[in-house]
C-alpha positions as CSV (number, residue, x, y, z in Angstrom):
1,G,203.9,-100.7,219.3
2,G,205.4,-98.1,217.0
3,R,204.0,-94.6,216.3
4,A,200.5,-95.9,215.6
5,G,200.3,-97.5,219.1
6,A,201.7,-94.5,220.8
7,A,199.3,-92.2,219.2
8,K,196.3,-94.5,220.2
9,R,197.4,-94.6,223.8
10,A,197.8,-90.8,224.0
11,A,194.2,-90.4,222.6
12,M,192.8,-92.7,225.3
13,A,194.8,-91.1,228.2
14,P,192.8,-88.7,230.4
15,K,193.2,-85.1,229.5
16,R,195.4,-83.0,232.0
17,P,196.0,-79.3,232.1
18,I,199.2,-78.3,230.3
19,Q,200.5,-76.8,233.5
20,Q,200.3,-80.1,235.3
21,M,201.9,-82.0,232.3
22,R,205.0,-79.7,232.5
23,G,205.1,-79.5,236.4
24,M,204.1,-75.9,236.5
25,T,201.5,-74.2,238.5
26,P,199.0,-71.8,236.8
27,K,200.6,-68.9,238.5
28,A,204.0,-69.8,237.1
29,M,202.7,-70.5,233.6
30,P,203.9,-67.8,231.2
31,Q,201.4,-65.9,229.2
32,M,201.6,-66.9,225.6
33,P,200.8,-64.3,222.8
34,N,197.7,-64.7,220.8
35,L,199.1,-64.4,217.3
36,L,195.6,-64.0,215.8
37,H,194.6,-61.1,217.8
38,D,197.8,-59.7,219.2
39,G,200.0,-60.2,216.2
40,P,203.6,-61.5,216.3
41,P,205.8,-60.6,219.3
42,A,207.9,-57.5,218.6
43,K,211.5,-57.9,217.9
44,V,213.7,-56.8,220.7
45,S,217.3,-55.6,219.9
46,R,220.2,-56.9,221.9
47,L,220.4,-53.6,223.8
48,E,216.8,-53.8,225.0
49,D,217.1,-57.6,225.6
50,A,220.1,-56.9,227.9
51,A,218.3,-54.5,230.1
52,G,214.9,-56.1,230.1
53,D,215.2,-57.9,233.4
54,A,216.8,-54.9,235.3
55,P,214.9,-53.5,238.2
56,A,212.9,-50.3,237.5
57,N,214.0,-48.5,240.7
58,P,217.2,-49.5,242.3
59,G,216.5,-47.2,245.3
60,F,219.8,-45.5,245.9
61,A,220.1,-43.0,248.7
62,E,220.6,-39.6,247.2
63,R,223.2,-37.3,248.9
64,E,223.4,-34.7,246.2
65,V,221.7,-31.4,247.0
66,D,220.3,-28.6,244.8
67,A,222.9,-26.2,243.4
68,S,223.1,-22.7,244.9
69,P,220.9,-20.3,243.1
70,G,223.1,-17.3,244.0
71,D,225.9,-18.1,241.4
72,T,226.2,-15.0,239.3
73,R,229.6,-15.7,237.9
74,P,230.0,-15.3,234.0
75,R,228.7,-18.3,232.2
76,L,230.3,-20.2,229.4
77,D,229.4,-18.5,226.1
78,A,231.2,-20.8,223.5
79,G,229.4,-24.1,222.7
80,V,230.7,-27.4,223.7
81,A,231.9,-29.1,220.6
82,F,234.3,-31.8,219.3
83,D,237.7,-30.8,217.7
84,P,238.8,-33.1,214.9
85,A,242.2,-33.6,216.6
86,D,240.5,-35.4,219.6
87,M,238.5,-37.6,217.3
88,T,239.3,-41.0,215.7
89,L,239.3,-41.0,211.9
90,N,235.9,-42.8,211.6
91,V,233.9,-40.2,213.6
92,L,231.6,-37.8,211.8
93,P,229.9,-35.2,214.0
94,A,226.6,-33.8,212.6
95,H,224.4,-30.9,213.8
96,D,227.2,-29.1,215.6
97,G,228.4,-32.1,217.5
98,R,225.0,-33.1,218.8
99,V,225.0,-36.3,216.8
100,L,228.0,-38.6,216.5
101,R,228.0,-41.2,213.7
102,A,230.9,-43.5,212.6
103,L,231.8,-44.8,209.2
104,S,230.7,-48.3,208.5
105,D,231.8,-49.2,205.1
106,G,235.0,-51.2,204.3
107,G,235.1,-53.0,207.7
108,L,235.4,-49.7,209.6
109,H,232.2,-50.6,211.7
110,F,234.5,-53.2,213.6
111,F,236.7,-50.2,214.7
112,L,236.0,-48.3,217.9
113,A,235.1,-44.6,217.4
114,G,236.2,-42.2,220.2
115,A,235.7,-38.4,220.6
116,R,236.6,-36.0,223.4
117,A,234.9,-32.7,223.9
118,S,236.8,-29.4,223.9
119,T,235.4,-28.2,227.2
120,G,236.7,-29.7,230.4
121,I,235.5,-29.5,234.1
122,A,238.2,-28.1,236.4
123,Q,236.0,-27.7,239.4
124,G,232.4,-27.6,240.5
125,R,229.6,-30.0,239.7
126,Y,228.0,-30.4,236.2
127,F,226.5,-33.1,234.1
128,F,225.8,-33.9,230.4
129,E,223.5,-36.5,228.7
130,V,223.9,-39.2,226.1
131,R,221.3,-41.1,224.1
132,V,221.7,-44.1,221.8
133,L,219.8,-43.2,218.6
134,E,220.3,-46.3,216.4
135,V,222.0,-49.6,216.6
136,L,223.6,-50.8,213.4
137,N,223.7,-54.5,212.2
138,P,226.0,-54.6,209.2
139,A,225.7,-57.7,207.0
140,D,229.0,-59.2,207.9
141,L,228.6,-59.2,211.6
142,R,227.5,-62.9,211.9
143,R,230.8,-64.0,210.4
144,T,232.9,-62.6,213.3
145,S,233.5,-63.3,216.9
146,H,231.0,-62.3,219.5
147,A,233.3,-59.7,221.2
148,I,233.3,-57.4,218.1
149,Q,229.6,-58.2,217.1
150,K,228.3,-56.5,220.4
151,P,227.4,-52.8,220.2
152,V,229.7,-50.7,222.4
153,V,228.8,-47.3,224.2
154,R,231.2,-46.0,226.8
155,V,230.4,-42.6,228.4
156,G,232.8,-41.0,230.7
157,V,235.5,-38.4,231.2
158,S,239.2,-38.2,230.5
159,A,242.2,-35.9,230.9
160,A,243.5,-34.0,227.9
161,K,245.8,-36.0,225.5
162,S,244.7,-39.3,226.9
163,P,244.0,-42.2,224.4
164,L,240.7,-41.9,222.6
165,F,239.8,-45.5,223.4
166,L,238.0,-44.6,226.7
167,G,238.5,-47.0,229.6
168,E,241.9,-48.3,228.5
169,A,244.1,-45.7,230.3
170,E,244.2,-44.7,234.0
171,D,243.7,-41.0,233.3
172,G,240.0,-41.8,232.2
173,I,236.9,-43.4,233.6
174,C,233.7,-44.4,232.0
175,F,230.4,-46.4,232.3
176,D,229.6,-48.9,229.5
177,M,226.2,-49.9,228.3
178,D,226.4,-53.2,230.2
179,G,226.5,-51.3,233.6
180,Y,230.3,-51.6,234.2
181,V,232.6,-48.9,235.4
182,A,236.0,-49.0,233.7
183,S,239.4,-47.4,234.1
184,G,242.8,-48.6,233.3
185,K,241.5,-51.9,231.8
186,Q,239.8,-52.6,235.2
187,R,236.0,-53.3,235.0
188,S,233.4,-53.6,237.9
189,L,229.6,-54.1,237.5
190,V,228.0,-51.3,239.4
191,A,224.7,-50.4,237.5
192,R,222.0,-51.7,235.3
193,A,222.6,-51.8,231.6
194,F,221.1,-48.9,229.5
195,K,219.3,-49.4,226.1
196,R,218.5,-47.5,223.0
197,N,216.5,-44.3,223.2
198,Q,217.2,-44.1,227.0
199,V,218.7,-40.8,228.3
200,V,221.9,-41.5,230.2
201,G,223.2,-38.7,232.4
202,L,226.8,-38.5,233.6
203,L,227.3,-36.2,236.7
204,V,230.9,-35.1,237.3
205,N,231.4,-33.8,240.9
206,L,234.6,-31.9,241.6
207,D,233.1,-29.7,244.3
208,Q,235.4,-30.3,247.3
209,A,232.7,-29.2,249.6
210,S,230.4,-31.9,248.5
211,P,230.1,-35.3,250.2
212,N,230.5,-36.9,246.8
213,A,233.6,-34.9,245.8
214,N,235.8,-36.4,243.2
215,T,233.2,-38.8,241.9
216,I,231.1,-39.5,238.8
217,S,227.5,-40.8,238.9
218,L,225.3,-42.5,236.3
219,F,221.6,-41.7,235.8
220,H,219.0,-43.5,233.6
221,D,216.1,-41.2,232.4
222,G,216.8,-38.9,235.4
223,Q,217.1,-41.6,238.1
224,R,220.2,-42.6,239.7
225,A,221.6,-46.0,238.4
226,C,224.5,-46.5,240.7
227,E,226.4,-45.2,243.8
228,P,228.9,-42.4,243.1
229,Q,232.1,-43.9,241.7
230,P,235.4,-42.5,242.9
231,L,237.8,-41.0,240.3
232,P,241.1,-42.7,239.6
233,E,244.1,-41.1,241.2
234,A,245.4,-40.2,237.8
235,C,242.3,-38.1,237.1
236,K,242.4,-36.0,240.4
237,G,243.7,-32.4,240.1
238,K,243.2,-32.4,236.2
239,P,240.5,-30.9,234.1
240,L,238.2,-33.7,232.9
241,F,236.7,-33.6,229.4
242,P,233.5,-35.4,228.4
243,H,234.4,-38.4,226.3
244,I,232.6,-41.0,224.4
245,C,233.6,-44.3,222.7
246,F,231.2,-46.3,220.6
247,R,230.7,-49.0,217.9
248,H,227.7,-50.2,215.8
249,T,225.7,-47.3,217.2
250,S,224.9,-43.6,216.6
251,V,224.6,-41.3,219.6
252,Q,223.2,-38.0,220.6
253,L,224.8,-35.7,223.0
254,N,223.3,-33.0,225.1
255,F,225.4,-30.6,227.0
256,G,222.6,-28.2,227.9
257,P,221.5,-25.8,228.9
258,S,218.2,-27.7,229.2
259,A,218.1,-31.4,230.1
260,L,216.3,-34.1,228.3
261,A,215.7,-35.9,231.6
262,P,216.2,-33.6,234.7
263,L,217.9,-35.1,237.7
264,P,216.2,-35.4,241.1
265,F,218.2,-32.3,242.2
266,K,219.0,-29.0,240.6
267,C,222.3,-29.1,238.8
268,P,223.6,-27.1,235.9
269,M,224.7,-28.7,232.7
270,L,228.0,-28.2,231.2
271,Q,226.9,-25.7,228.7
272,D,225.6,-23.5,231.5
273,A,228.9,-23.8,233.5
274,A,230.8,-20.8,234.9
275,K,233.8,-19.8,232.9
276,A,236.0,-20.1,236.0
277,D,235.1,-23.7,236.5
278,V,236.0,-25.1,233.0
279,T,239.1,-25.3,230.8
280,L,238.9,-25.0,226.9
281,T,241.1,-26.9,224.6
282,P,243.0,-24.7,222.2
283,S,241.7,-25.0,218.7
284,S,243.7,-27.0,216.3
285,V,242.8,-24.7,213.4
286,P,246.0,-22.8,212.3
287,K,246.0,-19.0,212.3
288,D,246.0,-18.8,208.6
289,G,243.3,-21.4,208.3
290,K,245.5,-23.8,206.4
291,F,246.3,-27.2,207.7
292,T,249.6,-29.1,206.8
293,V,249.8,-32.4,205.2
294,V,253.2,-34.1,205.0
295,F,254.2,-36.6,202.3
296,P,257.5,-38.3,203.4
297,A,259.8,-39.6,200.7
298,A,261.8,-42.5,202.1
299,M,262.9,-46.1,201.1
300,P,260.6,-48.6,202.6
301,D,262.1,-50.4,205.7
302,H,265.1,-47.9,205.7
303,G,264.2,-46.0,208.8
304,G,261.2,-44.1,207.5
305,F,258.9,-45.2,210.3
306,D,261.6,-44.5,212.9
307,W,261.6,-40.9,211.6
308,L,257.8,-40.8,211.8
309,D,257.9,-41.8,215.4
310,T,260.3,-39.0,216.2
311,F,258.3,-36.5,214.1
312,L,255.0,-37.4,215.9
313,D,256.6,-37.1,219.4
314,E,257.8,-33.6,218.4
315,H,254.5,-32.6,216.6
316,P,251.7,-34.3,218.6
317,G,249.0,-32.6,216.6
318,F,249.6,-34.6,213.5
319,V,247.8,-37.7,212.5
320,E,249.3,-40.7,210.8
321,L,247.6,-42.1,207.8
322,S,249.1,-45.6,207.1
323,D,248.4,-49.3,207.1
324,R,250.5,-49.7,210.2
325,K,248.1,-47.3,212.0
326,L,245.0,-49.2,210.8
327,V,246.4,-52.5,212.1
328,E,247.1,-50.9,215.6
329,W,243.6,-49.4,215.5
330,A,242.1,-52.7,214.7
331,T,243.8,-54.6,217.6
332,A,243.0,-51.8,220.0
333,S,239.3,-52.4,218.9
334,G,239.3,-55.9,220.1
335,L,240.1,-57.6,216.8
336,P,242.6,-60.6,217.1
337,K,246.2,-59.9,216.2
338,P,247.1,-60.7,212.7
339,A,248.7,-64.1,211.9
340,K,252.5,-64.3,211.6
341,H,253.9,-62.1,209.0
342,G,255.0,-63.5,205.7
343,P,258.1,-62.7,203.6
344,K,256.4,-59.7,201.9
345,H,255.6,-58.0,205.2
346,S,256.8,-54.3,205.8
347,N,255.7,-51.4,207.8
348,D,254.6,-49.6,204.7
349,K,252.5,-52.6,203.5
350,P,252.0,-54.9,206.4
351,E,250.5,-58.4,205.9
352,W,247.4,-59.1,207.9
353,M,244.7,-61.8,208.1
354,F,241.9,-60.9,210.5
355,G,239.6,-63.6,209.2
356,V,237.0,-60.9,208.2
357,P,236.7,-60.5,204.4
358,S,236.1,-56.8,204.4
359,L,239.1,-56.2,206.5
360,D,241.4,-58.6,204.8
361,A,240.6,-57.0,201.4
362,L,241.9,-53.6,202.8
363,E,238.6,-51.9,201.8
364,M,238.8,-49.5,204.9
365,R,241.9,-48.1,203.4
366,K,240.0,-46.6,200.5
367,V,237.3,-45.3,202.8
368,V,239.8,-43.6,205.1
369,S,241.7,-42.1,202.2
370,A,238.5,-40.6,200.7
371,V,237.1,-39.2,204.0
372,A,240.3,-37.9,205.7
373,P,240.7,-34.8,203.5
374,L,237.1,-33.9,204.4
375,V,238.0,-33.7,208.1
376,P,240.5,-30.9,208.5
377,R,243.5,-32.1,210.5
378,Q,247.3,-32.0,210.4
379,Y,248.2,-35.3,208.4
380,V,251.3,-37.3,207.7
381,V,250.6,-39.5,204.7
382,M,252.9,-42.5,205.3
383,E,252.6,-44.3,202.0
384,L,256.2,-44.7,201.2
385,K,255.9,-46.5,197.9
386,S,253.1,-44.4,196.6
387,N,254.9,-41.3,197.6
388,L,257.9,-42.4,195.4
389,I,255.7,-43.0,192.3
390,E,254.8,-39.8,190.5
391,A,251.4,-40.8,189.3
392,E,250.2,-42.2,192.7
393,R,251.8,-39.2,194.6
394,A,249.9,-36.8,192.3
395,E,246.6,-38.7,192.9
396,M,247.1,-38.4,196.8
397,T,248.0,-34.8,196.7
398,R,244.9,-33.9,194.6
399,R,242.7,-35.1,197.3
400,F,243.9,-32.5,199.7
401,A,242.6,-29.1,198.4
402,P,245.3,-26.4,198.2
403,T,242.6,-23.9,199.6
404,L,242.5,-25.9,202.9
405,Y,245.9,-27.7,203.1
406,R,249.6,-26.8,202.8
407,R,251.2,-29.8,201.0
408,I,254.8,-30.5,202.1
409,A,257.2,-33.2,200.9
410,E,259.6,-34.4,203.5
411,V,262.7,-36.1,202.2
412,V,264.0,-38.7,204.6
413,V,267.2,-40.0,202.7
414,G,270.8,-39.9,203.4
415,E,272.9,-39.8,206.6
416,P,270.6,-39.2,209.7
417,P,271.7,-36.7,212.4
418,E,273.3,-38.0,215.5
419,D,270.4,-37.4,217.8
420,F,268.3,-39.6,215.5
421,K,270.9,-42.3,215.7
422,Q,270.9,-42.2,219.5
423,R,267.2,-42.5,219.5
424,V,267.1,-45.5,217.1
425,R,269.8,-47.1,219.2
426,A,267.8,-46.7,222.4
427,M,264.6,-48.1,220.6
428,V,266.6,-51.0,219.4
429,L,268.0,-51.7,222.9
430,K,264.6,-51.4,224.4
431,D,263.0,-53.8,221.9
432,K,265.8,-56.3,222.4
433,Q,265.6,-56.0,226.2
434,A,261.8,-56.6,225.9
435,R,262.4,-59.6,223.6
436,L,264.9,-61.1,226.0
437,D,262.6,-60.6,228.9
438,D,259.8,-62.3,227.0
439,E,262.0,-65.2,226.1
440,F,263.2,-65.5,229.7
441,K,259.7,-65.6,231.0
442,Q,258.7,-68.2,228.4
443,R,261.7,-70.3,229.4
444,Q,260.5,-70.1,233.0
445,V,257.0,-71.1,232.0
446,D,258.3,-74.0,229.8
447,L,260.6,-75.2,232.7
448,Q,257.7,-75.2,235.2
449,R,255.4,-77.0,232.6
450,K,258.2,-79.6,232.1
451,R,258.6,-80.2,235.8
452,A,254.9,-80.5,236.3
453,I,254.8,-83.2,233.5
454,E,257.7,-85.0,235.0
455,Q,256.0,-85.1,238.3
456,K,252.8,-86.4,236.8
457,Q,254.6,-89.1,234.9
458,K,256.4,-90.1,238.1
459,E,253.2,-90.4,240.0
460,M,251.6,-92.3,237.2
461,V,254.6,-94.8,237.2
462,E,254.1,-95.2,241.0
463,R,250.4,-95.8,240.5
464,R,251.0,-98.4,237.9
465,K,253.5,-100.3,240.0
466,A,251.0,-100.3,243.0
467,L,248.2,-101.5,240.5
468,A,250.5,-104.3,239.2
469,A,251.4,-105.4,242.7
470,Q,247.7,-105.6,243.7
471,M,246.8,-107.6,240.6
472,Q,249.8,-109.9,241.2
473,A,248.6,-110.5,244.8
474,K,245.1,-111.3,243.7
475,K,246.4,-113.7,241.1
476,D,248.6,-115.6,243.5
477,E,245.6,-115.8,245.9
478,Q,243.5,-117.3,243.2
479,E,246.2,-119.8,242.2
480,A,246.6,-120.9,245.9
481,L,242.8,-121.4,246.1
482,L,242.7,-123.5,243.0
483,A,245.6,-125.7,244.2
484,Q,243.7,-126.4,247.4
485,I,240.6,-127.8,245.5
486,G,242.9,-129.9,243.2
487,R,242.5,-128.0,239.9
488,G,245.1,-126.4,237.8
489,P,245.3,-122.7,237.2
490,D,244.2,-123.2,233.6
491,G,240.8,-124.5,234.5
492,A,239.1,-127.9,233.7
493,E,240.3,-130.2,231.0
494,G,238.5,-130.4,227.8
495,E,237.4,-126.8,228.1
496,P,236.5,-125.6,224.6
497,K,238.8,-123.0,223.0
498,D,238.0,-120.7,220.3
499,D,239.3,-121.8,216.9
500,P,240.9,-119.2,214.6
501,M,238.7,-118.2,211.7
502,E,239.6,-119.9,208.5
503,G,239.5,-118.4,205.0
504,T,239.9,-115.0,203.8
505,K,237.5,-112.3,202.4
506,D,237.9,-110.7,199.0
507,E,238.3,-106.9,199.1
508,A,235.4,-104.9,197.5
509,D,236.3,-102.7,194.5
510,G,235.5,-98.9,194.8
511,A,232.7,-97.4,192.9
512,A,233.8,-95.5,189.9
513,K,233.1,-91.8,190.0
514,E,230.8,-90.3,187.4
515,E,232.4,-87.6,185.2
516,A,230.3,-84.5,184.6
517,P,229.4,-84.0,180.9
518,E,231.6,-81.5,179.3
519,E,229.0,-80.5,176.8
520,G,227.1,-78.4,179.5
521,K,230.2,-76.5,180.4
522,E,231.0,-75.6,176.8
523,E,227.5,-74.4,176.2
524,A,227.6,-72.1,179.3
525,K,230.9,-70.7,178.2
526,E,229.6,-69.9,174.7
527,E,226.5,-68.3,176.2
528,A,228.7,-66.0,178.5
529,D,230.9,-64.9,175.6
530,A,227.9,-64.0,173.6
531,K,226.5,-61.9,176.4
532,M,229.8,-60.1,176.7
533,E,229.9,-59.4,173.0
534,D,226.4,-57.9,173.1
535,K,227.3,-55.8,176.1
536,K,230.4,-54.3,174.2
537,A,228.2,-53.7,171.2
538,K,225.6,-51.7,173.3
539,E,228.3,-49.5,174.9
540,P,228.0,-45.9,173.6
541,E,231.0,-44.2,172.0
542,K,232.9,-41.7,174.0
543,P,231.4,-38.3,173.2
544,K,233.6,-35.5,171.9
545,E,234.4,-32.7,174.3
546,L,232.9,-29.4,173.1
547,E,233.6,-27.5,176.2
548,Q,236.4,-24.9,176.2
549,D,238.6,-23.5,179.0
550,A,237.0,-20.8,181.1
551,A,238.4,-17.2,181.1
552,E,240.4,-15.9,184.0
553,A,238.2,-15.2,187.0
554,A,237.6,-11.6,187.9
555,G,235.5,-9.9,190.6
556,P,234.3,-11.1,193.9
557,R,233.8,-14.8,194.3
558,V,231.5,-16.9,196.5
559,S,233.2,-18.0,199.7
560,P,233.3,-21.8,200.5
561,G,231.2,-21.4,203.6
562,D,228.3,-20.0,201.6
563,V,227.4,-23.2,199.9
564,A,225.6,-25.3,202.5
565,F,222.7,-27.5,203.2
566,G,219.9,-26.2,205.5
567,G,217.4,-28.1,207.6
568,S,214.4,-26.6,205.7
569,D,215.7,-28.1,202.4
570,S,216.5,-31.5,203.6
571,T,214.5,-34.7,204.5
572,L,214.3,-35.7,208.1
573,N,216.8,-38.5,207.6
574,V,219.7,-36.4,206.3
575,L,222.6,-35.7,208.6
576,P,225.0,-33.0,207.0
577,T,228.4,-33.0,208.6
578,M,231.8,-31.4,207.9
579,G,230.1,-28.2,206.7
580,G,227.9,-30.1,204.3
581,R,230.9,-31.6,202.5
582,L,229.6,-35.1,203.7
583,L,226.0,-36.2,203.9
584,L,224.8,-39.1,206.1
585,G,221.5,-40.9,206.3
586,L,219.8,-42.5,209.2
587,T,219.5,-46.3,208.8
588,E,217.7,-47.5,212.0
589,G,214.0,-48.4,212.3
590,G,213.5,-48.9,208.5
591,L,214.8,-45.4,207.6
592,Q,217.3,-47.1,205.3
593,H,214.5,-47.9,203.0
594,L,213.5,-44.2,202.6
595,L,215.0,-41.8,200.1
596,A,217.1,-38.9,201.5
597,G,217.1,-35.6,199.7
598,T,218.7,-32.2,200.3
599,R,219.2,-29.0,198.3
600,A,222.1,-26.5,198.6
601,S,221.6,-23.0,199.6
602,V,223.3,-21.4,196.6
603,G,221.8,-21.6,193.1
604,L,223.1,-20.6,189.6
605,K,221.5,-17.7,187.7
606,S,224.0,-17.7,184.8
607,G,227.5,-18.8,183.8
608,R,229.0,-22.2,183.9
609,Y,230.0,-24.0,186.9
610,M,230.4,-27.5,188.2
611,V,229.9,-29.6,191.4
612,E,231.3,-33.0,192.2
613,V,229.8,-36.1,194.0
614,K,231.7,-39.0,195.4
615,I,230.2,-42.1,197.0
616,V,232.1,-42.7,200.2
617,E,230.4,-45.8,201.6
618,I,227.6,-48.1,200.8
619,A,225.9,-49.3,204.1
620,T,224.5,-52.9,204.1
621,R,222.5,-54.0,207.1
622,D,222.0,-57.5,208.3
623,G,219.5,-59.6,206.4
624,E,219.2,-57.1,203.5
């Protein structure tokens, strides 16, 4: 017996093909790779693995026809772009909006990124294309739930002013990378999943003379991937704008006029649309070119955020910068709601515990505060405590350059106006009514649960009574049978019975724990102190400042737009965005290991000038 006997019997057994040993036919046997000649199998990303088993040709019947070649109406001359007012704070468009990338440092890679184009389709039939360029795998993904680990790409259309998280509202519709169509939080599987480097086309048909009027269709590499999907009722009769929502990815968008993957029929792209068929979103850039940033001065938890809600309703173009907004953004991205608030919680500095170290450390606040001034928008900096402290207020206002922003302080102290009181009373009444409704619903649920438990307990008591009656009847039957044969119910006389055990056992003493030697700890501490002293000794002394103040500037100056970074003086992995004020580097496919370099278009011939550089984020990929 044992392992030796098993090995001997296995050696003496007749050899059978491995297919028969596993119960498989040679035809069903999978082809195993030859690692010596073929090398190791290629790694497949989660996107490619999800779409690997999809059929190559679904074979949908095509009812779309070629567009009429006789349309001579004036075409769209302005480029289809993305306005910062219709983008989330983490979106960074590059190459004139043809590439969208999201910030990934400080936990921002867990947040959904959304962007809506500035050109909407009011009538006619047009399409645009999207391609996933890279899939990012940050280092802390494995320590989170599966829902926020998965890459997200949603491609669709939405009405103006709808939420930027595509698929959540009823006035928007989209396809996601798993093949689902979503609108108003309703999802249905209608197509195959798409993967990285695959060209995804979205056809929007608002031509009332077409059999597919008021529908959108999905195409993979120029081939139809699903049947035309009807638009929601909330989208009909409104201009629909191209919209994309993504996470853990970088995407490329193509609005035309030439297609990356032409459709089976002739159809113009959005960039080649007739002017009469589209609607343009008004630019968010003020007439004088200066944006406004508001710094409210209010006491924390004394009506400041109630004032902010009123201000945002009256000025919808402003973007809130606050911890409260970050928490709302995180929960809208699928992160679990933070745990119950502690005694130090406030709207200005809320307490949260998402269970993700980078989020719980509030690192994304630093990234957002550093990048927000680079993306011109109308802002409300809702940092009430910092706005009341002179040093912190000066630091925040310094980030917003006076050449681009108009900085305003809004004092929210004192007796509020009557309309504000009425609004706050209505909000308090609404919140109270909602709380009472929730409590009533919870009481109803608890009452139903209590009744169900009582019913189950009653049924259990009845079953126990029935079982006891059955056992008693069986016992009576046995006693009657024993009485007939002349034996007592206790059995035969002299039957041995178990005697109780005698004696007691002594309890074993626990083993003493060994104490770690203190000498090793003291030596390690002395060595660390010695290294710290050596480091301080090597630090150079602060140099004396020899530079003097510059004279007053006179004569024409270089305009801010002249200093830029061109494609000819940049490596292939450089993505300049925000007019060259922010430089990104590609990180997929090993490009994160290659140096990125770029040179500005303006050089110094004489004089004394300076430039500043700030590291905004440090991207760390999984396994590195």
